[in-house]
Backbone bond lengths (Angstrom), bond angles and torsions (degrees), N, CA, C in turn:
res aa  C-N    CA-C-N  psi(-1)  N-CA   C-N-CA  omega(-1)  CA-C   N-CA-C  phi
1 X - - - 1.443 - - 1.530 109.08 -
2 X 1.325 115.73 143.54 1.461 121.44 175.48 1.524 109.45 -67.35
3 X 1.317 116.65 166.87 1.457 121.60 179.52 1.530 111.00 -57.93
4 X 1.346 116.32 -39.11 1.461 122.78 177.42 1.521 108.71 -134.87
5 X 1.319 114.70 145.42 1.457 118.90 171.29 1.517 108.93 -153.33
6 X 1.322 115.57 160.48 1.466 121.27 177.07 1.515 106.71 -120.26
7 X 1.322 115.39 125.14 1.450 121.14 -179.30 1.529 107.76 -131.14
8 X 1.315 117.22 118.26 1.460 122.99 -178.95 1.527 112.20 51.23
9 X 1.325 116.89 42.18 1.459 122.33 177.31 1.520 115.28 83.51
10 X 1.346 117.71 -1.74 1.460 121.95 -178.39 1.525 109.23 -104.30
11 X 1.325 115.48 123.29 1.460 120.57 175.28 1.518 108.74 -80.77
12 X 1.311 116.08 125.46 1.457 121.07 -178.22 1.533 107.98 -116.66
13 X 1.310 114.44 127.23 1.462 121.08 179.37 1.520 107.05 -111.10
14 X 1.305 116.49 130.24 1.465 122.04 -175.66 1.522 112.17 -59.22
15 X 1.336 115.40 141.07 1.468 121.51 171.93 1.523 108.42 -57.09
16 X 1.311 116.39 142.39 1.457 121.08 179.71 1.517 113.70 91.32
17 X 1.333 117.11 -13.15 1.462 120.86 176.76 1.524 108.30 -67.02
18 X 1.331 117.30 129.81 1.467 120.17 -177.98 1.522 113.13 -99.52
19 X 1.339 117.27 -20.62 1.462 119.34 176.92 1.521 110.28 -145.92
20 X 1.302 114.39 147.78 1.469 121.06 174.70 1.521 105.28 -95.32
21 X 1.319 116.34 119.86 1.461 122.07 -173.55 1.521 112.91 -63.41
22 X 1.339 114.51 157.70 1.455 120.61 171.92 1.525 108.99 -54.99
23 X 1.316 116.92 136.94 1.464 123.97 176.20 1.534 113.65 62.09
24 X 1.323 118.30 19.28 1.466 121.83 -175.07 1.534 112.94 -54.96
25 X 1.317 117.55 -44.25 1.468 121.76 -179.08 1.526 110.85 -119.22
26 X 1.300 117.51 18.09 1.464 124.38 -178.03 1.526 111.58 -47.24
27 X 1.328 116.72 127.35 1.475 123.87 176.82 1.523 114.63 62.78
28 X 1.327 118.87 21.81 1.472 121.31 177.24 1.530 108.41 -82.00
29 X 1.296 115.97 86.84 1.472 121.90 -175.81 1.532 111.50 -64.87
30 X 1.335 117.84 -27.21 1.471 121.54 -177.92 1.530 112.96 -79.92
31 X 1.331 117.32 -9.37 1.463 122.14 -178.72 1.529 109.73 -71.17
32 X 1.347 116.66 122.11 1.475 122.15 -179.22 1.531 111.65 -107.02
33 X 1.318 117.13 -37.38 1.465 121.73 179.36 1.518 108.48 -150.19
34 X 1.339 115.21 166.97 1.460 120.25 -177.09 1.519 109.13 -136.47
35 X 1.322 115.85 137.34 1.459 122.17 173.79 1.528 106.63 -105.01
36 X 1.332 115.55 114.23 1.459 120.45 -177.91 1.524 108.44 -110.89
37 X 1.329 117.59 121.65 1.469 119.41 179.90 1.525 112.24 -71.95
38 X 1.304 116.04 158.70 1.468 122.76 -178.81 1.525 113.13 -66.08
39 X 1.318 117.51 -10.52 1.466 120.49 178.34 1.533 112.26 -76.30
40 X 1.339 118.10 -16.78 1.470 121.89 -176.48 1.527 110.28 -74.61
41 X 1.341 115.88 126.01 1.464 122.12 179.38 1.519 112.81 -112.07
42 X 1.349 117.23 -18.06 1.464 119.96 -177.22 1.522 110.76 -143.12
43 X 1.327 114.64 143.80 1.462 122.31 175.05 1.522 106.30 -116.72
44 X 1.318 116.41 122.10 1.454 122.13 -173.98 1.513 114.51 -73.34
45 X 1.319 114.54 163.68 1.457 122.96 176.64 1.527 109.83 -54.50
46 X 1.309 115.73 133.76 1.473 123.56 176.09 1.526 113.72 59.93
47 X 1.325 117.97 20.11 1.465 121.49 -175.54 1.528 112.80 -55.55
48 X 1.331 117.27 -37.40 1.462 121.22 -178.70 1.527 111.62 -122.21
49 X 1.312 116.98 21.33 1.463 121.37 -178.06 1.526 111.45 -55.11
50 X 1.324 115.34 134.30 1.476 123.27 176.38 1.520 113.95 60.84
51 X 1.308 118.23 26.79 1.473 120.94 172.92 1.525 106.50 -84.85
52 X 1.309 115.46 77.28 1.464 121.75 -170.53 1.531 113.48 -68.57
53 X 1.306 118.93 -16.64 1.463 122.30 177.51 1.519 113.42 -92.15
54 X 1.344 117.76 -7.30 1.461 122.14 -177.30 1.527 110.44 -67.87
55 X 1.321 115.98 115.90 1.468 120.89 -179.42 1.523 112.38 -108.62
56 X 1.332 117.41 -24.06 1.461 120.19 -173.77 1.522 111.26 -142.72
57 X 1.331 113.85 131.67 1.461 119.79 172.67 1.525 107.37 -150.54
58 X 1.304 115.97 131.01 1.456 121.28 176.43 1.524 107.61 -112.92
59 X 1.316 114.38 119.89 1.463 119.68 -179.47 1.519 108.63 -90.85
60 X 1.335 117.46 123.36 1.471 119.05 179.86 1.528 111.03 -69.11
61 X 1.312 116.21 156.15 1.465 121.59 -179.99 1.522 112.53 -62.83
62 X 1.333 117.98 -14.69 1.465 121.25 178.16 1.525 112.44 -69.59
63 X 1.355 117.90 -19.81 1.466 121.52 -178.25 1.525 109.55 -70.06
64 X 1.324 115.88 124.54 1.468 122.84 -179.49 1.523 112.33 -112.99
65 X 1.335 116.32 -17.50 1.462 120.13 -176.75 1.527 110.13 -142.01
66 X 1.339 114.90 132.86 1.459 121.69 175.28 1.519 106.20 -123.30
67 X 1.317 116.44 118.02 1.463 121.35 -176.31 1.516 113.08 -69.62
68 X 1.315 115.59 157.99 1.458 121.69 176.60 1.515 110.84 -57.28
69 X 1.321 115.53 147.53 1.472 122.62 178.88 1.527 113.07 62.89
70 X 1.315 118.88 11.80 1.468 121.26 -173.05 1.524 112.78 -55.00
71 X 1.327 117.52 -39.19 1.469 121.32 -177.38 1.523 112.03 -122.32
72 X 1.319 117.18 20.46 1.455 121.38 -176.98 1.535 110.74 -55.99
73 X 1.317 115.35 131.49 1.473 124.64 178.69 1.530 114.25 58.59
74 X 1.321 116.73 35.57 1.474 120.95 168.39 1.528 104.92 -86.43
75 X 1.295 115.65 80.78 1.466 123.02 -166.29 1.526 114.49 -68.36
76 X 1.312 118.77 -18.12 1.470 121.61 -179.74 1.522 113.34 -98.72
77 X 1.322 117.49 -7.21 1.463 121.45 179.86 1.523 108.74 -68.31
78 X 1.346 117.58 124.77 1.460 120.00 -175.76 1.524 113.79 -106.51
79 X 1.321 118.55 -21.99 1.465 118.86 179.18 1.525 110.15 -147.89
80 X 1.330 113.59 154.19 1.460 120.13 178.04 1.522 108.66 -149.59
81 X 1.314 115.05 136.20 1.461 121.60 174.18 1.520 105.90 -116.53
82 X 1.307 115.69 113.89 1.459 120.70 -178.88 1.527 108.31 -80.24
83 X 1.328 118.06 130.06 1.465 120.59 -178.29 1.530 113.29 -62.21
84 X 1.315 115.61 152.43 1.468 122.78 -175.57 1.523 113.96 -63.31
85 X 1.315 118.90 -27.17 1.461 121.29 -177.12 1.516 114.48 -81.21
86 X 1.325 118.10 -7.44 1.462 121.92 179.06 1.529 107.81 -78.00
87 X 1.343 117.79 131.04 1.469 119.97 -176.08 1.521 113.67 -101.58
88 X 1.328 117.53 -18.65 1.462 119.30 177.18 1.527 109.20 -148.50
89 X 1.324 114.12 155.52 1.467 120.00 176.35 1.524 105.70 -103.21
90 X 1.320 115.67 116.40 1.465 123.31 -172.00 1.532 111.95 -67.74
91 X 1.339 116.86 163.13 1.460 120.53 178.58 1.526 112.39 -57.35
92 X 1.316 114.85 138.04 1.467 124.18 172.77 1.530 114.50 61.83
93 X 1.301 118.89 15.80 1.465 121.61 -173.65 1.521 112.90 -53.18
94 X 1.327 117.67 -46.31 1.471 121.73 -176.99 1.525 111.88 -118.72
95 X 1.302 118.23 18.25 1.464 122.55 -178.75 1.530 110.92 -52.40
96 X 1.314 116.55 129.91 1.457 121.06 174.92 1.515 115.20 73.93
97 X 1.319 118.04 16.17 1.475 121.12 175.04 1.532 106.78 -82.53
98 X 1.320 115.72 78.04 1.467 121.63 -169.77 1.527 113.94 -65.09
99 X 1.312 119.00 -20.66 1.461 122.10 178.59 1.518 113.87 -90.05
100 X 1.327 117.13 -7.05 1.466 121.84 -175.65 1.526 110.16 -69.98
101 X 1.339 116.17 118.84 1.464 119.32 179.51 1.521 113.14 -130.19
102 X 1.312 117.92 -7.76 1.455 121.64 -179.78 1.525 108.71 -129.86
103 X 1.338 115.98 109.14 1.458 121.48 -178.09 1.520 108.36 -123.99
104 X 1.321 116.59 122.90 1.459 121.29 176.74 1.525 108.48 -109.32
105 X 1.338 114.94 112.82 1.459 121.74 179.97 1.526 106.80 -105.74
106 X 1.330 118.51 116.86 1.467 120.62 -174.67 1.527 113.78 -81.72
107 X 1.325 115.01 163.54 1.453 120.03 168.25 1.517 107.25 -59.03
108 X 1.290 116.70 143.45 1.462 122.17 -177.70 1.517 110.89 114.82
109 X 1.334 117.60 -28.68 1.462 120.65 175.76 1.522 107.55 -70.07
110 X 1.340 116.93 124.83 1.459 120.52 179.89 1.520 112.83 -110.63
111 X 1.322 116.99 -21.68 1.455 120.15 -171.56 1.524 108.94 -142.26
112 X 1.322 116.08 128.90 1.463 121.50 174.77 1.524 105.84 -113.46
113 X 1.330 115.72 112.14 1.466 122.33 -173.44 1.531 112.50 -76.93
114 X 1.328 114.63 170.12 1.457 121.65 -174.10 1.523 113.15 -55.95
115 X 1.314 112.49 138.17 1.468 124.15 175.53 1.524 114.04 55.76
116 X 1.317 117.88 23.27 1.466 120.98 -177.67 1.530 112.20 -56.11
117 X 1.336 117.11 -37.07 1.468 121.17 -178.82 1.533 111.38 -125.32
118 X 1.309 118.45 16.36 1.464 121.52 -178.33 1.530 110.33 -59.84
119 X 1.324 114.97 138.51 1.462 120.15 177.51 1.513 114.94 74.48
120 X 1.322 117.39 12.51 1.475 121.00 175.04 1.529 106.37 -85.33
121 X 1.293 116.15 83.07 1.463 122.50 -167.19 1.518 115.01 -70.15
122 X 1.323 119.82 -13.18 1.467 121.61 -179.57 1.527 114.35 -95.67
123 X 1.327 118.27 -7.16 1.465 120.37 179.94 1.523 109.46 -68.88
124 X 1.344 115.71 123.66 1.460 121.24 177.31 1.521 112.10 -104.49
125 X 1.322 116.87 -26.47 1.457 121.13 -173.29 1.521 109.34 -149.33
126 X 1.311 115.09 139.20 1.462 121.64 174.41 1.523 107.11 -130.10
127 X 1.316 116.41 131.26 1.458 120.60 173.20 1.520 107.13 -106.63
128 X 1.329 114.78 116.78 1.448 120.38 179.43 1.522 109.31 -85.84
129 X 1.327 117.90 136.92 1.464 119.23 174.78 1.528 110.04 -72.87
130 X 1.295 116.16 159.00 1.470 120.90 -178.38 1.525 112.52 -70.40
131 X 1.321 117.76 -7.08 1.470 120.95 -179.54 1.530 113.11 -87.57
132 X 1.340 118.17 -11.79 1.466 120.72 -178.78 1.524 109.32 -66.65
133 X 1.336 116.09 131.33 1.459 121.78 178.02 1.522 111.94 -111.85
134 X 1.339 116.15 -28.13 1.463 119.07 -175.07 1.529 110.89 -141.89
135 X 1.329 114.66 131.96 1.464 122.88 173.13 1.522 105.03 -115.09
136 X 1.311 116.91 114.03 1.458 121.71 -170.04 1.529 112.75 -81.27
137 X 1.332 115.84 -174.84 1.457 123.79 -177.49 1.533 112.37 -61.30
138 X 1.319 115.90 138.24 1.467 124.39 171.25 1.535 114.32 58.07
139 X 1.310 118.83 20.82 1.467 121.53 -173.39 1.531 112.46 -55.50
140 X 1.323 116.94 -44.76 1.471 120.50 -178.05 1.528 111.69 -116.43
141 X 1.302 117.00 23.06 1.464 120.90 -179.44 1.532 110.34 -54.57
142 X 1.322 116.29 130.89 1.457 120.62 175.26 1.516 115.09 77.04
143 X 1.317 117.97 14.43 1.475 121.05 174.89 1.528 106.51 -82.40
144 X 1.300 115.87 80.96 1.469 122.28 -166.48 1.524 114.87 -69.34
145 X 1.321 118.92 -14.96 1.471 120.57 178.10 1.531 112.89 -99.16
146 X 1.324 117.65 -3.78 1.461 121.62 -179.96 1.527 108.82 -64.06
147 X 1.342 116.38 121.63 1.465 121.03 -172.16 1.520 114.54 -103.03
148 X 1.322 117.06 -40.00 1.462 118.98 -178.98 1.522 109.69 -149.93
149 X 1.326 114.62 155.24 1.457 120.44 -178.97 1.515 109.63 -137.80
150 X 1.301 115.12 135.83 1.449 121.82 170.55 1.520 105.68 -117.35
151 X 1.311 115.71 108.68 1.462 120.62 180.00 1.536 106.18 -90.59
152 X 1.330 119.39 120.05 1.469 121.04 -173.05 1.528 113.72 -75.17
153 X 1.320 114.28 160.79 1.459 120.82 172.44 1.534 107.64 -56.66
154 X 1.300 114.95 142.51 1.463 121.38 -178.60 1.511 111.59 111.42
155 X 1.344 117.10 -29.95 1.460 119.54 177.34 1.528 107.36 -68.51
156 X 1.341 115.24 125.73 1.462 121.30 -176.86 1.520 113.06 -107.35
157 X 1.349 117.31 -21.36 1.454 120.06 -173.68 1.524 110.90 -145.55
158 X 1.333 115.16 134.10 1.470 122.04 172.81 1.517 105.90 -124.44
159 X 1.324 115.59 123.50 1.455 121.87 -172.53 1.511 115.70 -78.10
160 X 1.309 114.22 173.73 1.461 124.74 -179.52 1.527 110.70 -54.82
161 X 1.313 116.35 128.61 1.471 123.83 175.79 1.529 113.78 51.96
162 X 1.334 116.26 32.12 1.464 120.44 -178.04 1.527 112.56 -55.97
163 X 1.328 116.75 -32.50 1.468 121.33 -178.62 1.529 111.06 -123.42
164 X 1.320 117.18 28.27 1.463 122.05 -179.75 1.523 110.95 -62.59
165 X 1.304 115.43 142.00 1.471 122.88 176.94 1.520 113.22 60.88
166 X 1.311 116.26 27.14 1.470 121.35 170.91 1.522 105.45 -89.90
167 X 1.311 116.30 78.80 1.461 122.90 -166.57 1.527 114.46 -67.99
168 X 1.327 118.98 -16.12 1.469 121.50 178.33 1.523 112.47 -97.26
169 X 1.318 116.82 -2.72 1.466 121.31 -175.86 1.529 110.08 -66.73
170 X 1.329 114.82 119.21 1.461 121.28 -177.41 1.516 112.75 -110.14
171 X 1.327 117.56 -27.16 1.452 120.00 -173.16 1.530 110.49 -146.01
172 X 1.344 115.11 134.09 1.461 121.85 173.08 1.526 107.19 -132.15
173 X 1.319 116.12 129.30 1.459 121.70 174.55 1.523 106.57 -107.85
174 X 1.337 115.58 118.89 1.462 121.58 -177.58 1.521 110.20 -100.62
175 X 1.328 117.08 147.37 1.473 120.26 -178.94 1.530 112.68 -83.87
176 X 1.304 116.48 158.69 1.467 121.96 174.12 1.530 110.78 -67.01
177 X 1.330 117.26 -24.81 1.468 121.30 -178.26 1.527 113.05 -71.66
178 X 1.344 117.66 -10.98 1.462 121.93 -176.01 1.533 110.59 -64.96
179 X 1.333 116.12 121.06 1.465 121.71 -178.96 1.530 111.36 -107.27
180 X 1.341 115.97 -24.18 1.462 119.53 -174.67 1.527 109.88 -140.62
181 X 1.324 115.01 117.63 1.460 121.66 176.33 1.520 106.55 -122.71
182 X 1.312 115.96 109.68 1.461 120.45 -174.36 1.523 111.55 -77.26
183 X 1.310 115.22 160.73 1.453 123.56 -178.09 1.543 110.60 -55.49
184 X 1.299 114.99 140.08 1.466 123.30 176.40 1.523 113.39 62.90
185 X 1.322 117.61 17.84 1.460 120.23 -179.77 1.509 110.22 -59.39
């Protein structure tokens, strides 16, 4: 079997594979779900970019790194559970995942990079782990269904326009630990 293959809409990654290459499934519109073996520790940049038919993916706990743009514009993806060993969410990782409404961010994440969830129009609620220290620029820009946010103690910085155009946002609770709140956050 090849390192990757798609069979009846299911992306299959060979056992023993330790990383999913950059652009591995890029633009695979027929991809509906992916089976990732526990041997995978890293997902490359743009690995699943524009997989608009992708509805389901379970990331094994062995994954420690998710590259930027990894799931950008996976418009049918509705939920994601980020593995516990991942320490930051890279830039643009889930940008434009308009169907994404269930996001589980584990303890251990310290940094959420720019535009990580921008344009995820179905997200209504995000629970930040107590380990997050920095929420970068435009992270949730355009998350139009986001209604309320509780930013936990420990967060020290919220970047420029982090919650811009979140038109349903009614309530934000900020922590005492916050040292830097950028303009238009």
